[in-house]
C-alpha positions in Angstrom: -13.7 -12.8 15.8 -12.1 -15.5 13.8 -8.5 -16.5 14.5 -6.1 -14.9 11.9 -8.9 -12.8 10.5 -8.7 -9.3 9.1 -10.6 -8.1 12.1 -8.0 -9.7 14.4 -5.0 -8.2 12.6 -6.5 -4.7 12.8 -7.7 -5.0 16.4 -6.3 -2.2 18.5 -8.4 -3.1 21.6 -6.3 -6.0 22.8 -4.7 -5.7 26.3 -1.2 -5.7 24.8 -2.0 -2.8 22.4 1.2 -0.8 21.5 -0.8 2.3 20.7 -2.4 3.6 23.9 0.5 5.8 25.1 1.2 7.4 21.7 0.6 11.2 22.1 -1.2 11.6 18.7 -3.5 8.7 19.5 -4.5 10.3 22.7 -5.1 13.6 20.8 -7.4 11.8 18.3 -9.3 10.1 21.0 -9.7 13.4 22.9 -11.6 14.8 19.9 -14.2 12.3 18.7 -16.1 15.1 17.0 -13.2 15.3 14.5 -11.8 11.7 14.5 -13.8 8.5 14.1 -12.0 5.5 15.5 -12.5 2.1 14.0 -11.4 -0.5 11.4 -13.1 -3.3 9.5 -14.2 -5.1 12.6 -16.1 -2.1 13.9 -17.6 -1.1 10.6 -18.5 -4.4 9.1 -18.7 -7.1 11.8 -21.1 -9.1 9.6 -18.1 -10.1 7.5 -16.9 -12.4 10.3 -20.1 -14.5 10.2 -19.4 -18.0 8.9 -22.3 -18.0 6.4 -21.2 -14.7 4.9 -17.6 -15.8 4.6 -18.8 -19.0 2.9 -21.0 -17.1 0.5 -18.1 -14.9 -0.6 -16.0 -18.0 -1.1 -13.4 -17.4 1.6 -11.5 -20.6 2.4 -8.5 -19.4 4.5 -7.6 -16.6 6.8 -6.3 -13.1 6.2 -2.6 -13.5 5.4 -1.5 -10.6 7.6 -3.5 -11.9 10.5 -1.2 -12.2 13.5 1.6 -10.2 11.9 0.4 -6.6 12.3 -1.8 -4.5 14.5 -3.4 -1.4 13.3 -5.4 1.5 14.7 -7.3 3.8 12.3 -9.0 7.2 12.7 -11.1 8.8 10.0 -10.4 12.5 9.9 -13.8 14.0 9.3 -12.6 17.5 8.3 -9.7 16.5 6.0 -11.4 13.4 4.7 -8.3 11.3 5.2 -7.3 8.2 7.2 -4.7 8.4 10.0 -3.4 6.1 12.6 -0.6 3.7 13.4 0.7 0.2 12.5 2.7 -2.2 14.6 4.9 -4.8 12.8 5.6 -7.8 15.1 8.4 -10.3 14.9 6.6 -12.3 12.2 7.3 -9.5 9.7 11.1 -9.9 9.6 13.0 -9.6 6.3 16.6 -8.4 6.8 17.8 -9.0 10.3 15.9 -6.9 12.7 14.0 -5.1 9.9 10.5 -5.4 8.5 10.2 -7.2 5.2 9.3 -4.9 2.3 6.5 -7.1 1.1 4.9 -6.9 4.5 5.2 -3.1 4.5 3.6 -3.0 1.0 0.8 -5.4 2.1 0.0 -3.3 5.1 0.0 -0.1 3.0 -2.3 -1.8 0.4 -4.8 -2.9 3.1 -4.7 0.6 4.6 -5.4 2.3 1.3 -8.2 -0.2 0.6 -9.9 0.8 3.8 -9.3 4.4 3.0 -11.3 4.1 -0.3 -14.2 2.5 1.6 -14.3 5.4 4.1 -13.8 8.0 1.4 -16.4 6.8 -1.0 -18.6 4.3 0.8 -17.8 1.7 -1.8 -15.3 -1.1 -2.2 -12.5 -1.0 -4.6 -9.9 -3.4 -6.1 -6.2 -2.5 -6.3 -5.2 -1.8 -9.9 -1.7 -0.3 -9.2 0.5 0.1 -6.1 3.8 1.9 -6.4 5.8 1.8 -3.2 9.0 3.6 -2.3 11.1 2.5 0.6 13.1 5.4 2.1 14.4 3.6 5.2 14.2 0.3 6.9 11.5 -0.1 9.4 12.7 -1.7 12.7 11.1 -4.9 13.6 8.5 -4.8 16.5 8.1 -1.0 16.0 5.2 1.4 15.6 4.9 3.7 12.6 2.4 6.5 12.0 0.4 6.6 8.7 -1.7 9.0 6.7 -3.8 8.3 3.6 -5.2 11.0 1.3 -7.1 11.1 -2.0 -5.1 12.7 -4.8 -7.9 13.0 -7.3 -11.1 14.0 -5.5 -13.6 13.6 -8.3 -17.2 12.6 -7.9 -18.7 9.6 -9.8 -15.4 8.1 -10.8 -14.7 4.3 -10.8 -11.1 5.0 -10.0 -9.6 6.6 -6.9 -5.9 7.6 -6.7 -4.4 8.0 -3.3 -1.2 8.5 -1.4 -0.2 6.7 1.8 2.9 7.6 3.9 4.4 5.8 6.8 6.2 8.0 9.3 8.7 7.5 12.1 6.6 7.9 15.2 9.2 10.2 16.9 10.8 12.2 14.1 8.0 12.2 11.5 10.5 11.2 8.9 8.8 9.4 5.9 10.0 5.8 6.1 7.9 4.5 3.1 5.2 5.9 0.9 3.0 4.6 -1.9 0.7 5.9 -4.6 -2.1 3.7 -5.8 -5.0 3.4 -8.2 -8.1 1.6 -6.9 -11.0 0.5 -9.1 -14.7 0.0 -8.3 -16.3 -2.6 -10.7 -19.6 -2.2 -12.4 -22.8 -3.2 -10.6 -22.9 -6.6 -12.4 -19.2 -7.2 -11.9 -17.2 -9.6 -9.7 -18.5 -10.3 -6.2 -16.3 -9.0 -3.4 -17.3 -8.0 0.1 -17.1 -4.2 -0.5 -18.8 -4.1 -3.9 -21.9 -3.3 -1.9 -22.5 0.1 -0.3 -20.9 0.0 3.1 -23.7 1.9 4.8 -26.2 -0.6 3.4 -24.2 -3.6 4.4 -23.8 -2.4 8.0 -27.6 -2.5 8.4 -28.1 -5.9 6.9 -28.4 -9.3 8.7 -26.0 -12.1 7.7 -28.8 -13.8 5.8 -29.6 -10.6 3.8 -26.0 -10.2 2.9 -25.8 -13.9 1.8 -28.9 -13.4 -0.4 -27.4 -10.2 -2.0 -24.1 -12.0 -2.6 -25.9 -14.8 -4.4 -27.9 -12.3 -6.5 -24.7 -10.6 -7.5 -23.2 -13.9 -8.5 -26.2 -14.7 -10.7 -25.8 -11.3 -12.5 -22.1 -11.7 -12.9 -22.5 -15.1 -14.6 -24.9 -13.5 -17.1 -22.7 -10.5 -17.9 -19.0 -10.8 -16.9 -17.5 -7.4 -16.1 -14.4 -6.0 -17.8 -12.0 -3.5 -16.2 
């Protein structure tokens, strides 16, 4: 796992995890037949390989790395993403409160992972509309749930809703609607343009070769939204 990487920021297995004693997390883990636990690191560990990161053109580290921790569960029956987010002291905006930009970024990343789990494909954010109902206290845990609001097959766009709840009262602290877009096959190269199921079974070298092939196609026929 690379320092400051996406996998690190979403890693819930650390010894200082703030999630283990949450009652709904215990409930999810008690029913693995209904809830699949795991984030980017568990689903696509190949993305952490240096050769793969270089082929994609990554030069830095995930900007939320070291700022949030997140735990995710795919609800198999409802086809939605649930879990919790912890905002640490690096997320401060107003005194003692989480910065709204950090909240929106965490929601955007969560919704992006939701589209992957929902469709098996990667999508770009076209629109993110966030409403802030109440300040989120710094160094606190919130519960989230993401759902699809336009369940249609074969569409390049997915509309979704993500809500952040107070972990004790279930009050909605923030919520966002979004539109995510999946580019054409010969479009821009991005880690999740490939089928997730296919990518999981590929070696780093195979992923690099497929990235380079996508780049060649994209140069011949630039995609448009």
